[in-house]
C-alpha positions as CSV (number, residue, x, y, z in Angstrom):
1,M,0.0,-0.1,-0.1
2,N,2.7,2.4,0.8
3,R,4.6,1.7,-2.4
4,L,1.4,2.3,-4.3
5,Q,0.9,5.7,-2.5
6,N,4.5,6.7,-3.2
7,N,4.1,5.9,-6.8
8,L,0.9,7.9,-6.9
9,Q,2.5,10.9,-5.3
10,N,5.5,10.7,-7.7
11,L,3.4,10.9,-10.8
12,N,4.4,13.6,-13.1
13,I,1.0,15.2,-13.9
14,D,2.4,16.9,-17.0
15,E,3.3,13.7,-18.5
16,V,0.0,11.9,-17.8
17,L,-2.3,14.7,-19.1
18,Q,-0.4,15.0,-22.5
19,T,-2.0,17.2,-25.2
20,P,-2.2,15.6,-28.6
21,E,0.8,17.5,-29.7
22,N,2.9,15.8,-26.9
23,T,1.4,12.4,-27.4
24,P,3.6,9.9,-29.4
25,E,2.7,9.9,-33.1
26,S,1.8,6.1,-33.0
27,N,-0.7,6.5,-30.3
28,L,-2.3,9.4,-32.0
29,D,-2.8,7.4,-35.2
30,D,-4.2,4.6,-33.2
31,L,-6.6,7.0,-31.7
32,I,-7.7,8.6,-35.1
33,Q,-8.2,5.4,-36.6
34,H,-10.3,4.0,-33.6
35,V,-12.5,7.1,-34.0
36,E,-12.9,6.6,-37.6
37,D,-13.8,2.9,-37.1
38,M,-16.4,3.8,-34.5
39,T,-17.9,6.4,-36.6
40,L,-18.3,4.2,-39.7
41,K,-19.8,1.4,-37.4
42,H,-22.3,4.0,-36.1
43,K,-23.2,5.0,-39.6
44,K,-23.8,1.4,-40.7
45,Q,-26.2,0.8,-37.8
46,T,-29.9,1.5,-38.4
47,P,-32.3,2.1,-35.7
48,Y,-35.1,0.4,-37.7
49,P,-35.8,-3.4,-37.7
50,N,-35.0,-5.2,-41.0
51,L,-38.0,-7.5,-41.5
52,N,-38.8,-10.4,-43.7
53,L,-42.4,-9.8,-44.7
54,E,-42.5,-12.0,-47.7
55,V,-45.7,-14.1,-47.9
56,P,-45.8,-17.5,-49.9
57,N,-49.0,-18.7,-51.6
58,I,-49.6,-21.8,-49.6
59,Y,-53.4,-22.1,-48.8
60,C,-55.7,-19.8,-50.7
61,R,-56.5,-21.0,-54.2
62,Q,-60.3,-20.4,-55.2
63,Y,-61.1,-16.9,-54.0
64,F,-57.9,-15.3,-52.9
65,D,-54.1,-15.7,-53.0
66,D,-52.5,-15.7,-49.8
67,E,-50.7,-12.5,-50.8
68,D,-54.1,-10.7,-51.2
69,F,-54.5,-10.3,-47.5
70,I,-51.1,-8.6,-47.2
71,Y,-50.7,-6.5,-50.4
72,M,-54.4,-5.8,-51.3
73,R,-56.4,-3.0,-49.6
74,L,-59.6,-4.9,-48.7
75,D,-63.0,-3.2,-48.1
76,I,-66.2,-4.3,-46.4
77,P,-68.9,-6.1,-48.3
78,T,-71.5,-4.1,-50.3
79,E,-74.1,-5.4,-48.1
80,L,-72.6,-3.8,-45.0
81,Y,-72.5,-0.5,-46.7
82,N,-76.2,-0.9,-47.3
83,K,-76.6,-1.3,-43.6
84,V,-74.7,1.9,-43.0
85,E,-76.8,3.6,-45.5
86,V,-80.0,2.6,-44.0
87,F,-78.7,3.6,-40.5
88,S,-77.3,6.9,-41.6
89,D,-80.2,8.1,-44.1
90,G,-78.0,7.5,-47.2
91,D,-74.7,8.6,-45.7
92,I,-71.8,6.0,-45.9
93,S,-68.9,8.4,-44.9
94,T,-66.3,7.2,-42.3
95,D,-68.2,9.2,-39.7
96,S,-71.2,7.3,-40.3
97,I,-69.7,4.0,-40.4
98,F,-68.0,4.6,-37.1
99,T,-71.2,5.9,-35.6
100,F,-73.0,2.7,-36.9
101,L,-70.4,0.4,-35.6
102,S,-70.2,2.2,-32.2
103,N,-73.9,2.0,-31.9
104,V,-73.7,-1.8,-32.7
105,S,-71.2,-2.2,-30.0
106,E,-73.3,-0.6,-27.3
107,E,-76.2,-2.7,-28.3
108,E,-74.3,-5.9,-27.9
109,Y,-72.1,-5.1,-24.9
110,D,-71.2,-8.4,-23.0
111,G,-67.9,-7.4,-21.3
112,T,-65.6,-9.2,-24.0
113,T,-67.0,-9.0,-27.5
114,F,-67.7,-5.3,-26.9
115,N,-64.1,-4.7,-26.1
116,R,-62.9,-6.4,-29.3
117,F,-65.6,-4.6,-31.5
118,Q,-64.8,-1.2,-29.9
119,L,-61.0,-1.7,-30.8
120,V,-61.9,-2.9,-34.4
121,S,-64.3,0.3,-34.7
122,F,-61.6,2.7,-33.6
123,L,-58.8,1.3,-35.8
124,F,-61.0,1.0,-38.9
125,S,-62.0,4.5,-38.6
126,Q,-58.5,5.7,-38.2
127,V,-57.4,3.9,-41.2
128,R,-60.3,5.0,-43.3
129,Y,-59.5,8.7,-42.4
130,Y,-55.9,8.0,-43.5
131,Y,-56.9,6.9,-46.9
132,E,-59.5,9.5,-47.3
133,N,-56.9,12.2,-46.7
134,E,-53.9,10.3,-48.3
135,E,-53.8,12.2,-51.6
136,S,-54.3,15.6,-50.1
137,L,-51.6,15.3,-47.5
138,E,-48.7,17.5,-47.5
139,E,-45.1,16.7,-46.3
140,L,-45.6,19.6,-43.9
141,H,-48.9,18.2,-42.5
142,P,-48.8,14.5,-42.4
143,F,-51.6,12.5,-41.1
144,L,-51.1,11.9,-37.4
145,F,-52.2,8.7,-36.0
146,D,-53.6,8.2,-32.6
147,V,-50.5,7.9,-30.3
148,D,-51.9,4.2,-29.0
149,F,-52.5,3.1,-32.7
150,M,-49.7,0.6,-32.6
151,E,-50.4,-0.7,-29.0
152,I,-54.1,-1.0,-29.7
153,S,-53.5,-3.0,-33.0
154,Y,-51.3,-5.4,-31.0
155,K,-53.7,-5.6,-28.3
156,L,-56.5,-6.7,-30.7
157,T,-54.3,-9.3,-32.2
158,N,-53.8,-10.6,-28.6
159,L,-57.5,-10.7,-28.0
160,L,-58.1,-12.6,-31.3
161,I,-55.4,-15.1,-30.6
162,E,-56.8,-15.7,-27.1
163,N,-60.4,-16.2,-28.4
164,C,-60.1,-17.5,-32.0
165,I,-58.5,-20.4,-34.2
166,F,-56.9,-19.4,-37.4
167,D,-56.4,-22.9,-38.6
168,P,-59.0,-23.2,-41.3
169,D,-58.9,-27.0,-41.2
170,N,-59.5,-27.1,-37.4
171,Q,-62.6,-29.0,-36.7
172,I,-64.2,-25.8,-35.1
173,H,-64.5,-24.4,-38.7
174,Q,-65.9,-27.6,-40.3
175,H,-69.2,-25.6,-40.7
176,L,-67.5,-22.8,-42.9
177,N,-67.5,-22.8,-46.9
178,D,-64.4,-22.5,-48.9
179,Y,-64.6,-18.8,-49.0
180,E,-64.9,-18.4,-45.4
181,K,-62.1,-20.7,-44.7
182,E,-59.7,-18.7,-46.9
183,V,-60.8,-15.7,-44.9
184,V,-59.9,-17.4,-41.6
185,Y,-56.5,-18.3,-43.0
186,G,-55.9,-14.8,-44.2
187,C,-56.8,-13.4,-40.7
188,G,-53.9,-15.6,-39.5
189,L,-51.4,-14.2,-42.0
190,I,-52.5,-10.6,-41.2
191,I,-52.4,-11.1,-37.4
192,H,-48.8,-12.7,-37.9
193,Q,-47.3,-9.6,-39.8
194,I,-49.0,-6.9,-37.5
195,R,-47.3,-8.7,-34.5
196,L,-44.0,-8.9,-36.2
197,I,-43.9,-5.2,-37.2
198,V,-45.2,-3.9,-33.8
199,H,-43.1,-6.1,-31.7
200,S,-40.0,-5.4,-33.5
201,Y,-40.4,-1.6,-32.9
202,Q,-41.5,-2.1,-29.3
203,Q,-37.8,-3.7,-28.8
204,L,-36.4,-0.6,-30.0
205,N,-38.9,1.5,-27.7
206,I,-40.8,3.0,-30.8
207,T,-44.3,2.8,-30.1
208,S,-45.8,5.7,-32.4
209,M,-46.9,5.0,-35.9
210,N,-45.4,8.4,-36.9
211,C,-41.9,7.4,-36.0
212,I,-41.6,4.2,-38.1
213,I,-40.1,4.0,-41.6
214,E,-42.6,4.6,-44.3
215,T,-42.7,1.2,-45.9
216,H,-43.5,-0.4,-42.6
217,Q,-46.0,2.2,-41.9
218,E,-47.9,1.9,-45.1
219,R,-47.9,-2.0,-44.8
220,L,-49.1,-1.7,-41.1
221,I,-52.0,0.7,-42.2
222,R,-53.1,-1.7,-44.8
223,L,-52.8,-4.8,-42.5
224,V,-54.9,-3.2,-39.8
225,N,-57.4,-2.1,-42.3
226,N,-57.5,-5.7,-43.8
227,L,-57.9,-7.4,-40.4
228,C,-60.9,-5.0,-39.4
229,V,-62.7,-5.7,-42.8
230,C,-62.3,-9.5,-42.2
231,I,-63.5,-9.2,-38.7
232,L,-66.5,-7.0,-39.7
233,Y,-67.3,-9.4,-42.5
234,F,-67.6,-12.4,-40.1
235,K,-69.4,-10.3,-37.6
236,F,-72.3,-9.0,-39.8
237,K,-72.5,-11.9,-42.3
238,G,-73.0,-14.1,-39.1
239,D,-75.7,-11.7,-37.9
240,H,-77.4,-11.7,-41.2
241,M,-77.5,-15.5,-41.4
242,V,-79.1,-15.7,-37.9
243,E,-81.6,-12.8,-38.5
244,N,-82.7,-14.5,-41.7
245,G,-82.8,-18.0,-40.4
246,Y,-80.1,-19.3,-42.7
247,E,-78.1,-22.3,-41.5
248,A,-74.3,-22.8,-42.3
249,D,-73.9,-24.9,-45.4
250,T,-70.4,-25.8,-46.4
251,E,-71.4,-26.2,-50.1
252,M,-73.2,-22.9,-50.3
253,D,-71.0,-20.1,-51.7
254,T,-71.0,-16.6,-50.0
255,P,-73.4,-14.2,-52.0
256,D,-71.4,-11.6,-54.0
257,D,-72.8,-8.8,-52.1
258,W,-71.6,-10.3,-48.9
259,K,-68.1,-10.9,-50.3
260,I,-65.2,-8.7,-49.1
261,I,-64.5,-5.9,-51.8
262,T,-60.8,-6.5,-53.2
263,E,-60.8,-4.1,-56.1
264,M,-59.0,-1.3,-54.3
C-alpha cells in the first residue's frame, strides 16, 4: 500500500495529461483510426428493424391468393355498406360507419365482444380517415395517427389469438364454406405480420406510427385495415344469417354482395 501511495504521489501530472501534440505519433494514429472505425460502425447501424415480410402462396386457391390479404387493400362487403346507408339516411362516410359500428357495440355489450369490437371500430375509422386524406396530405402536414394506434393494434391481435383459432382446417371451422375458410387463413397471416412489425419496433422503444419507416407504416396501415374488414365480414355476415334463419352450409357459396371487396 505504501509503495502504491508513493508511486501515485510521484506521478508527473504533466506527463499523464499530455496534449495531442505531446502524444507519441503512433498513439495518436491509433486514436484517430479508432474514432474513424467507430464512426463508420455507427453510420452502418440502423435504428429500424430489417423485417422479412414475404408471403408465399400456400393455402388460398379459389377466391384469394395468400398475398391478397397482405398486399391488397380490402374493403367491407357491399351489403354492409347498405346497412350503414340505411342507418345513416343515405350517408356512408367514415363518420357514419364509425357511428354505426359504435351503436352496434353498445347494443351488444357483453364485457368481452364489446371490447374487441370497440377496438375494431376505432382502428377501422383511423385507417379510413388516413386513406381519405392520403392524396391531399402534404409533407408539412402528415396524417397523425393516435399515439396508441400501434399498441391498440397489438392488443387486438392478442384478444383474437386468445379467443379464436386461425387454422381453417380445425374442426371448429368445419361448418364454414371454402370462401370463409380462406378468410380465416388470411386473418392468421395478417395477425402474424402485424405482431411482427409492432413487436420489432417495441423492442426499440418505438411505439408511435409517426416514428416508423414509411414502408412499414404503409404496410401496417393496410394490414390493420384488412384485419378489421375480415372481422366485420364475419360479424355482420353471421348476424345476417341468424336474423334470416339461414343455416351454415359448407356447399353454399357466399353471396357476392356479402363478399369482401378486393378491387381497391
